[in-house]
Structures are given as structure tokens and as C-alpha cells.
N, C-alpha and C positions, 0 to 999 in steps of 0.2 A: 504494500500500500504506500504509494509515493506522494499522493496529493493530501496535504494536511495544513491545518491552521494552528498557530501557537497562540494561546490565551494567557495573559499575564495580569493578574490584579496587582495594583500598586498603591502605595501610600508613602509619600516622601522618599522616593527611590532615586533621587537625582544622582546620588553618589555612585550607583552601580548600573543604572539603566542603560547607559551608552555601551558599556562593555558587553552587557547581555544581548542587546539588540544587534550589535556588530557580530558577536559570536554566532548568533542564529542565522544571520544573512550569509555568513561565511561557511555554512555547513555544506558538505558535499551533496546533501539533499536538502536544499533550502526550502523554507515554508512558502506556500502559496500566499499567505498573509499572516501578519502578526497583529493581534488585537490586544491593546493595552486598555484596561478598565481602571481608571484612576479615581480614588476616593478623595477628591478635593485636596490634593497635595498642596503644600505651602512652599515648596522648594524648587518649583519649576519643572517637576517631573513630566507634566503633560506637554509642555513646550519642547522639552528634550525628545520625548517620544515622537512627537509630530514632525520633528526635523529629520527623521529617518524615512527613507523611501520604503514603501511596502508595509508601513505601519498604519493601522487604523486605530486612532486613540479616541476614547470617549471618557467623559467625566460623569461621576455620580456623586451624590452627597455622601458624606462620611456616615451619616445616620442610615442611609439606604443600604450600606454594604452588609452582605450576609455571605458566609462561607459557601453555602450551597446555592442560594438564590442568585448571587452575582455571577458565579461561574455558570450556572444553568442558563441565565440570560445570554451570556456570551456564546455558549455552545449552540444554543438554538438559533443564534444569529449567524452562524457559519453555514457554509454549503459543502465543504470538503468532506470526504468520507471518513477522515480521521482528524481528531483534534489532539493537540498536545497541551497539557496544562503545566505551567511552571510558576514558581514564586519568584519575586523580584531579587531575592538573595541567592539564587542558584545560578551557576555559570557552567555551560558545557566545557568539558575538559579538552575536547579535541573536535576537529571538523566532522568526524564520523559519528558523533553522538546521536543525532536525530535519526540517521539511517539505521543504526543499531537498535534504537528504541522502537522504531516502527516495524522492524523485520518480523517479530512474532505475530503481528496482525495479518501476515500473509496466510495464516491458518484461520479459516473462517470461524472456527470454534472459539478463538481467543477474543474476548471482549475488551480487555485492557492490559496494559503493560506498565510495569514500574521500572524506572531507571535506578541506577546505583549512585548513592550519595557518598562522596569521599570528603572527609574533613579537610578544610583549607590548610595550607602549609603552616600558617601561624596559629592554628588551633591548639588548645591545650592537649596534653597527652591523653587525658581521660576522655576527652571528646573524640579524639582520633580512634581510641579503642572502642568506644561505644558505636561509632559509625561502622567500623570494621565488623563488629558483631552483627549489627542489624542489617548491613548490606554487604554480604560476602562476595567472593570473587566467582562463584559458580552460578550460572543462569538456571532457571527452572520454569516449568509449566505445570499447572495443577488444576484439578477440578473439585467438585463437591465430595467425591469419594475420598479425597485426601485430607479432609478437615479433621478427622479423628487423629491422624498422624501429625499434622502440622499445628493443630491448635490455633492459637491466635495468629500465627504466621500465615494462615490460609487467607487472611484478610489484608495481607501486605499490599498496599496500593497507596502511594504517597503523591499528592498533587504538587509536591516540590518539583517533580519531573515524572509525568505519566502520560501515556498515549491511550486514547479511547477510540474504539470503533463507534462512530457517531450513531449508526443504526441500532447498535446494541444499547447504547446510552439511552436513546429515545424509547426503545422497547421496554425498558424497566422503569420508565418514568423520570429518569434524570436524578439529580441530587435531591436529598431531603432539604426542605426549605420551609421555615428558617432553621438554621442549625449553627451552634457555636463553634464546633470543631469536628474533625474527623469525618467530613462528608465523603471522603475517598474510601475510608474503611467500610462505611455503611453501604455504599453502592457496590463495593466488592462482594459483600454478602448477598446483595440482590442478584448480581450476575451469577454467582455460584448456584443459587437456589433455582434459577430457571434453566440451568444446564450449560451456561457458558464456562469457559476456562479462563484463567488468569496467567500472566507470565511475568517473570522478573528477568530483565536484560542486564546482566552484569557488565557488559561491554558498553552500555549507554551510561557513561559516567559524567556526573556533574559535581563541581565543587559546591559543598554546602555544609555548614556547621554553625553552631551557636556557642555563645559564652554566657549562658544565663546566670543571673544571681540566684541565690537560694530563694529569695522572695518570688522571682519570676518563675523558677522551676516549680515552686509550690502552686502558684496561680495557674500555670499551664496544666499541671496534673490534676488540679481541682476540676478543671473543665473536662479533662479526659475521664476522670472517675465518674463524673455526673453523666457523661455520654455513655459509658459502658453500662452503667446501671439503668439508664433510661431506655436503651435499646437492646437490653439483654436478650429479649425474645428473638429479635432479628439476627443476633449474633450467636444464636443457639446456646445462650447461657454461658458462653466460654469466659473463663477468667484469664487475665493476663499475668496472674501471679507466678505460674510456672516459668513462663518466658522471662519474666523479670528476674527471677532467681537465677536462671541460667546466665542472663546478662551480667548480674552482679558477680557471679563466680568467674566467668570468663574474663571480664574486664579487670577484676581485681588481680587475677593470676597474671595477666599481661602487664599490668602496671608494676607489680612486684618483681616480675621477671626483668623489667627494664630498670629496676632500682629506683622507681619514681615513688618514694614513700610519701612525700608531701602531696603528690597528685592522688595517691591512693586514699589518703585521709580526706582530701577534698571530694573525691568520688563518693566516699562513705557519707559525707554530709549532704551531697547532692542526692543520693539515693534516699536518705531520710526525708528530705524535702519532698521528693517525688511521692513517697509512701504516705506521708501525712496529707499532702494535697489530694492524692487519689482517694484516701479514706474520707476526707471532708467532702469531696465531690459526690461520693456515693451516698453519704448521709443527706446531702442537699437534695439529691434526686429522689430519695425515698421520703422526703418531706419532714 
């Protein structure tokens, strides 16, 4: 599938938007169109985006932004058979990224593909280890029969960099809306339930990482905890606890192997913030 549109929601993205748009245009398989949906940025993001050829930039109010609804509006406004969703802080690592991301969609049974996130070179050691655990070097394709084996990983689909078959997207009704977070994980469950397959393209690599404070990590996982509790029936009641424990063990072992004791301690604090936030979110969802 070679004809695709890239959709990028933005908010005050002036610092990195030029590099991202330039990298997309320079792909060996360039997009038919790039759609930037800007939430009333105050740093000139919209003007920067409009200065690039092949970019359709639109503005919405900040209040109107919704993780599912805004992306759904953009997807429904496209005409290409495939759409690639990206975030403003992701950056293709090489010119072959988009071609690699779209390749699994050549199989008509595959509804969506997730790319591989690699921590930026200046990221903390613990963030690099977390990304390496979550986004390994091996590609995969799976269906609903694999859910018992994969657990929560069966819903691996991140709109940091993901390609969707537009017809499959429309067939399941698109993203949940409104929704605070994880619209990608929820539609992954919808795809699997109706018989589609999902794919992970390890060779479709983007630079992407965070350096969240403990407060930010807590707030983020509070939203995730509420999401998992609220949509437990659509996620077949799966818990992310086992996957979380595997991550803690793997990342801790890697940091200690590297002799990064301070990073290991920081990772422990980070995990505590995640756990507390997740618990608080679940309690909020249950009223």
C-alpha cells in the first residue's frame, strides 16, 4: 500500500515541526499529503507548517481537541487508502521508515501497524531501557487467537507512529470519542474482535522518548489507570500488571548491568509514581 496521508496533531510544536515535516517529505515513499491539526498554538507552529509544500494545516480551538475525536476528524477527511498517525515529538530515523511501516498493510488481513520507538540519543539510560523493552528489534503479526499468549501486548498500537488501513478504520467505527488517552489501544481491541490482524514493524523506526517528572508520570498513569478500568470489558478484562512487572525486572537488570545505580534508583521512583497514579486512576473510574 503506497498511497497514504500523514496526520499530525500539534500544540506549540515550533521547535521540532520543521525537522519532522522535512523528514517525511524526504522519505523514499513520500506521503500523498501531510495534515497538521493544530490546537491554537502560540509559537507559530501553524505558520511553520503552512510554509511546507504538500502540507494541509488546519486550526482548532484548544478546548475542541480530543485524542480520539480530533484524529477521527482528520482520518475521515482523507481519501488515501492508508493513513499514518504521528505525534509532533516523533522523528523518522531514516528515509525508509514510512515504506517499512506500510509494508505489512500489503496483507489485507492487517488493519494497522505500529512502528518502533527508539529513545533519543540524549535520553536518560532508564528511558532508553524502557523503550528497548517495549519496542524490541523483532517484527510481529498477530490476531485474536494470540491474546491469551500476548496479554496486554496484543493491544500494542501507538499513535506516536502507526499506519491504519482506512477501510478497516471506518469499518469498526473509528476512534472512541471523546477519550482522554489510549485511543490507539482501544481501536486495536476493536480490530482484533472483528477478525483483523495487527502488526509491529521493527524496521519502521522513529526517535521518540520522554523525560517526565514524577508528578507528570503520576498524572499520565492516573489517566491510563482510569482508561483501563473504564474499558475493561472491551479489553477482555486484561491487567497490565504482569507486563509491568516484566518491564521492571528487565529494565532494572539492564541498568544494573550497565552500572547505572543512580538511574536504577530513579527508575524505582518512576515506577512508584506510575503505580500510584495507575491505582488512583482506577479508583477514579470506579467512582
